[in-house]
C-alpha positions in Angstrom: 22.4 -18.0 -19.8 23.0 -14.4 -20.8 21.6 -11.5 -18.9 19.4 -10.5 -21.9 18.1 -14.1 -22.0 17.3 -13.9 -18.3 15.5 -10.6 -18.7 13.5 -12.1 -21.5 12.6 -15.1 -19.4 11.3 -12.7 -16.7 9.2 -10.8 -19.2 7.8 -14.0 -20.5 6.9 -15.0 -17.0 5.0 -11.8 -16.5 3.1 -12.3 -19.8 2.2 -15.8 -18.8 0.5 -14.7 -15.6 -1.1 -11.5 -17.1 -2.8 -13.0 -20.1 -5.3 -15.2 -18.2 -6.3 -12.1 -16.3 -7.2 -10.3 -19.4 -9.3 -13.2 -20.5 -11.6 -12.2 -17.6 -14.2 -10.0 -19.1 -14.2 -7.8 -16.0 -10.4 -6.9 -16.1 -9.8 -4.4 -18.9 -6.0 -3.9 -18.2 -3.1 -5.2 -16.1 0.3 -3.6 -15.5 3.1 -5.6 -13.9 6.6 -5.0 -12.7 9.2 -7.5 -11.5 12.8 -7.7 -10.2 14.9 -10.8 -9.9 18.5 -10.0 -9.1 19.8 -7.7 -11.8 17.0 -8.5 -14.1 14.0 -6.1 -14.3 10.8 -6.2 -16.4 7.7 -4.1 -16.8 4.7 -5.1 -18.8 1.3 -3.4 -19.4 -1.5 -4.9 -21.5 -5.1 -3.9 -22.0 -7.3 -0.8 -22.2 -7.5 2.3 -20.1 -11.2 2.0 -20.3 -13.3 -0.8 -21.7 -14.9 0.0 -25.0 -12.3 2.7 -25.9 -9.1 2.2 -28.0 -6.6 3.8 -25.6 -4.1 1.2 -24.4 -2.3 1.2 -21.0 1.5 1.4 -20.8 4.0 1.2 -17.9 3.3 4.9 -17.2 -0.4 4.6 -16.9 -1.6 5.6 -13.4 -3.7 3.3 -11.3 -5.3 3.7 -7.9 -3.5 1.6 -5.4 -5.9 1.6 -2.4 -4.4 0.1 0.7 -0.9 -0.2 -0.8 -0.9 3.5 0.2 -0.4 2.2 3.8 3.1 1.1 2.9 3.9 4.7 1.9 2.5 6.0 5.2 4.7 3.5 7.1 7.7 4.7 5.1 6.8 8.3 5.9 6.8 7.4 9.6 10.1 5.7 9.5 11.6 8.5 7.5 10.4 11.1 9.9 11.7 9.1 12.8 15.1 8.8 11.1 15.1 12.5 10.5 14.3 13.3 14.1 10.9 14.8 13.4 8.9 12.3 15.5 9.5 9.2 17.6 7.9 5.7 17.3 6.9 5.9 21.0 5.3 9.3 20.8 1.7 9.1 22.1 -0.8 10.2 19.5 -2.0 12.8 22.0 1.1 14.7 21.1 -0.3 15.5 17.7 -4.0 15.9 18.6 -5.9 18.9 19.9 -7.1 18.4 23.5 -10.7 17.7 22.5 -9.6 14.9 20.2 -7.4 12.9 22.6 -8.5 9.4 23.5 -9.4 8.5 27.0 -6.2 7.6 29.0 -5.7 4.0 29.9 -2.8 2.0 31.4 -0.6 3.1 28.6 -0.9 5.6 25.7 -1.5 4.7 22.1 1.7 5.5 20.2 2.6 6.1 16.5 4.2 2.6 16.5 0.9 1.1 17.7 -0.8 2.7 14.7 1.8 1.5 12.2 1.7 -2.1 13.5 -2.1 -2.3 13.8 -1.7 -2.8 17.6 -3.7 0.3 18.7 -6.9 -1.7 19.2 -8.8 0.4 16.7 -11.7 -0.8 14.6 -11.2 -1.4 10.9 -13.1 1.8 10.1 -14.1 4.7 12.3 -17.8 4.4 13.3 -18.6 7.9 12.3 -17.6 7.3 8.7 -20.7 5.3 7.9 -23.5 7.9 8.2 -21.9 10.1 5.5 -20.5 7.2 3.4 -23.4 4.7 3.3 -25.0 6.3 0.2 -21.6 6.4 -1.6 -20.2 3.1 -0.3 -19.4 1.7 -3.7 -18.8 5.0 -5.5 -16.6 7.2 -3.2 -17.0 6.4 0.5 -14.0 8.4 1.9 -14.3 11.7 0.1 -16.5 13.4 2.7 -14.6 12.2 5.8 -12.9 15.3 7.2 -10.2 16.1 9.7 -12.9 17.2 12.2 -14.7 13.8 11.7 -11.4 12.1 12.4 -10.9 14.1 15.6 -14.4 13.2 16.8 -13.6 9.5 16.2 -10.3 9.7 18.1 -11.9 11.2 21.1 -14.0 8.1 21.4 -11.2 5.6 21.1 -11.0 3.1 23.9 -7.8 3.2 26.1 -5.2 0.5 25.6 -4.8 -2.2 28.3 -1.4 -2.9 29.9 -0.8 -5.9 27.6 -0.5 -4.8 24.0 -3.2 -6.4 21.8 -2.3 -8.5 18.8 -2.3 -6.8 15.4 -5.8 -6.1 14.0 -5.9 -4.5 10.6 -7.2 -1.0 10.7 -7.8 1.5 7.9 -8.8 3.9 10.7 -5.4 3.5 12.3 -3.2 4.1 9.3 -5.4 6.9 8.0 -5.0 8.5 11.4 -1.3 8.0 11.3 -1.0 9.7 7.9 -3.0 12.7 9.2 -0.9 12.9 12.4 2.4 12.8 10.4 1.1 15.6 8.1 0.1 17.7 11.1 3.5 17.1 12.7 5.1 18.4 9.5 2.8 21.3 9.1 1.5 20.2 5.7 -1.0 18.0 4.0 -0.6 14.2 3.5 -0.3 14.6 -0.3 2.3 17.2 0.0 4.2 15.3 2.6 4.2 12.2 0.5 5.5 14.1 -2.5 8.2 15.9 -0.6 9.6 12.9 1.5 9.0 9.9 -0.7 7.8 10.1 -4.3 9.9 13.2 -5.1 13.1 11.8 -3.6 12.7 8.4 -5.3 11.9 10.0 -8.7 8.4 8.5 -8.8 7.2 11.2 -11.1 3.8 9.8 -11.9 2.9 8.8 -8.4 1.3 10.5 -5.4 -1.9 11.4 -3.7 -4.2 14.0 -5.4 -4.0 16.9 -5.6 -0.2 16.8 -5.2 0.3 14.6 -8.2 1.0 15.7 -11.8 -1.9 15.6 -14.1 -1.7 12.1 -15.5 -2.0 11.9 -19.3 -2.5 8.2 -19.2 -4.7 7.5 -16.2 -6.7 4.3 -16.2 -10.4 4.2 -15.5 -11.6 1.9 -12.8 -14.1 -0.8 -13.4 -16.6 -2.7 -11.2 -18.1 -5.9 -12.7 -17.0 -4.8 -16.1 -18.5 -1.3 -15.9 -16.5 2.0 -15.7 -16.7 3.8 -12.3 -15.5 7.1 -11.0 -12.2 7.6 -9.1 -12.2 7.5 -5.3 -11.1 10.6 -3.3 -9.8 10.9 0.2 -9.6 13.6 2.8 -8.6 12.8 6.4 -7.9 9.1 5.6 -5.7 9.8 2.7 -2.8 7.9 4.3 -4.8 4.7 4.1 -5.7 4.7 0.5 -5.2 7.8 -1.7 -1.9 7.0 -3.5 -1.9 6.4 -7.2 1.0 4.9 -9.1 2.3 3.2 -12.2 4.0 0.0 -12.9 7.2 1.8 -13.7 7.1 3.9 -10.5 6.4 0.8 -8.4 9.5 -0.8 -9.9 11.4 2.2 -8.6 9.7 1.9 -5.2 10.4 -1.8 -4.8 14.0 -1.5 -6.0 14.5 1.1 -3.2 13.1 -1.4 -0.7 15.5 -4.1 -1.9 18.5 -1.9 -2.1 18.3 0.9 0.5 22.1 1.3 0.3 21.5 3.0 -3.0 19.3 5.7 -1.4 20.5 8.7 0.7 19.7 8.8 4.4 17.4 9.4 6.2 15.2 7.6 3.6 17.7 4.7 3.4 17.3 4.1 7.1 13.6 4.2 6.8 13.6 1.6 4.0 15.5 -0.7 6.3 13.2 0.0 9.2 9.9 -0.9 7.5 11.0 -4.5 6.9 11.7 -5.3 10.5 8.9 -7.6 12.0 7.4 -6.4 15.3 4.5 -8.6 16.3 3.1 -12.0 15.2 -0.3 -12.0 13.7 -3.1 -13.9 15.5 -6.8 -14.4 15.5 -7.6 -14.9 11.8 -7.4 -17.7 9.3 -4.1 -17.8 7.3 -2.2 -15.7 9.8 0.0 -18.5 11.2 3.6 -17.7 10.5 2.9 -14.1 9.5 4.2 -11.2 11.4 3.5 -7.4 11.2 6.2 -5.0 10.3 5.5 -1.3 9.9 2.3 -2.0 7.9 4.0 -4.7 5.7 3.0 -8.4 6.2 6.1 -10.6 6.8 6.6 -14.3 6.4 9.5 -16.7 5.9 9.0 -19.4 3.4 11.8 -21.9 2.9 14.9 -19.7 3.2 13.2 -16.6 1.8 11.8 -13.6 3.6 8.6 -12.3 2.0 6.9 -8.9 2.6 3.7 -7.9 0.9 0.6 -5.8 0.9 -2.6 -5.7 -1.2 -5.0 -2.8 -2.0 -8.3 -2.1 -3.7 -10.7 0.7 -4.4 -14.1 0.9 -6.1 -12.4 0.3 -9.5 -8.8 -1.0 -8.9 -6.8 -3.8 -7.4 -3.1 -3.6 -6.4 -0.5 -6.0 -5.0 3.2 -5.3 -4.1 5.7 -7.7 -2.6 9.4 -8.0 -2.2 12.0 -10.4 -0.7 15.3 -8.9 0.5 16.8 -12.4 0.8 15.9 -13.4 -2.8 16.6 -9.9 -4.2 13.2 -10.1 -5.9 10.0 -8.1 -6.1 6.6 -7.9 -7.9 3.9 -5.3 -8.4 0.6 -5.9 -10.1 -2.0 -3.3 -10.9 -5.4 -3.8 -12.5 -8.3 -1.5 -13.3 -10.9 -3.7 -11.9 -12.2 -3.7 -8.3 -11.4 -6.8 -6.0 -14.4 -9.1 -5.7 -14.8 -12.7 -4.8 -14.7 -13.7 -8.4 -11.9 -11.3 -9.5 -8.6 -13.2 -9.5 -6.1 -10.4 -9.6 -4.7 -10.8 -6.1 -4.5 -14.6 -6.5 -2.7 -14.2 -9.8 -0.3 -11.7 -8.2 0.5 -14.0 -5.3 1.3 -16.8 -7.8 3.5 -14.5 -9.8 5.3 -13.4 -6.7 6.1 -16.9 -5.7 7.2 -17.8 -9.3 9.6 -14.9 -9.3 11.0 -15.8 -5.9 11.2 -19.5 -6.5 12.3 -19.9 -10.2 13.2 -23.5 -9.6 9.6 -24.4 -8.7 9.6 -24.5 -4.9 6.0 -24.9 -3.8 5.2 -23.2 -0.4 2.5 -24.7 1.7 
């Protein structure tokens, strides 16, 4: 089979998985990128906004939600490789005295935050009073650095035995803010300087440090257009926006860090190393936590992935160093129980990884 034929086969595979999504009345557009060895394909189908004629393309910007957390993990690894911070630094190092958690048998470290082992709740409790009336429209926009500091001051100390990973938007949002504070800048500027700028992801970033997108998709919830989400102190947990073309660049870098200059190359290797097995929730068996990324071995292949969602968008990214394969899926429809974007993305990921039809349990 020729290389061009293999690439066409990959493009056809993307189309096969995208088209059923567009048949869903609540999913106006889907953009997909995939890598399988030396073959790469990017496809985008649908409308920037339902009811309008503007079509999406590989350069259309989508909100990525919690996929942002993978960028924050990479920032941590890059700053460690560069000597700016250390994984074992207590978070107290980067907090003002009034915001430091109560001391326990051991301090909460930057690594604890990145591996979801800091014992933090999913969201800071003091987020809810200001967010409840905007929960579906823009819940994080009013959560300030002062609010975050008040929340960290009330964090419970860690016990001697490290807790198992427990997913925490609070923790990764805090990590992003601490890294920005350590660098003396804002999270959006730090992301642009250390990651998206160096990788050439020209249409990606966290507002306001992102070029004005000329082809920005409108989010949808239950088929109706919704306004964008905004982030302040928790930007590191969900503020990044990206395109299918840029996520192809991002995933290619994760697959082939040897093509990237250090210290970012070292960081790209570091984020894929598993730290702790997951426990305590359905479907966690066999899954470990890397720096933010979920990690699992299926057959002979290593899989790393993360999902994301906002009030109007859904995102999925995954890669396999052993298979030299990766997938990114973006949709301008919010994740709901009836919205199949993530399920479709997982099926596509497995189809790209296992072209001969291996069916994981």
